[in-house]
Structure formats: C-alpha cells, structure tokens
C-alpha positions, 0 to 999 in steps of 0.5 A: 500500500502506498503512503498516499493510500494510507493517508487517504484511509486515515482521512476516511477513518477520521471522517467515519469516526466523526460521524459516529461521534455525532450519531452517538450524541444524537442517540444519547440526547434522543434516549434522554428525551424518550426517558423524560416522556416515559417518566411522565407516563410512569407518574401518570400510571402511579397516580391512577393505579395503572400497572407499570407494564403494558404487554399489549403496547410493548408487543406493538412497539416491538413489532413496529421497531422490527419493521422499522429496523428492516426498512433501515437495513438494521438487524431486526433481532438487534433492534428487538433486543435494544427495545426490550432493554429500554422497556425493562428499564422503563418498567423499573422506573414505573415501579419506582414511581409506584413505590 
C-alpha cells in the first residue's frame, strides 16, 4: 500500500469516526428525551393505579421497531433486543414511581 493510500484511509477513518461521534450524541440526547416522556407516563400510571407494564403496547412497539429496523437495513433481532432493554428499564422506573 502506498503512503498516499494510507493517508487517504486515515482521512476516511477520521471522517467515519466523526460521524459516529455525532450519531452517538444524537442517540444519547434522543434516549434522554424518550426517558423524560416515559417518566411522565410512569407518574401518570402511579397516580391512577395503572400497572407499570403494558404487554399489549410493548408487543406493538416491538413489532413496529422490527419493521422499522428492516426498512433501515438494521438487524431486526438487534433492534428487538435494544427495545426490550429500554422497556425493562422503563418498567423499573414505573415501579419506582409506584413505590
């Protein structure tokens, strides 16, 4: 490989990493915003003695996310695992509101 090719590869790597860093920031801020809303949902559920989890809603969201993942060329199983992780965290927050 020539020095020019190595330099170009290093530039491309730097550009990809900069994009990844921006996307990571978007993910973190998006999750923060999402959790603000789920905290409000948890408070409403606690105030009205509603259960912390809603299996029907969760199943709908998982199916929806799997479809979105397919459209986005993302592994649907990964998307499902990711949403299940988020849902478990949200349910824990909802249970804390009810305690």
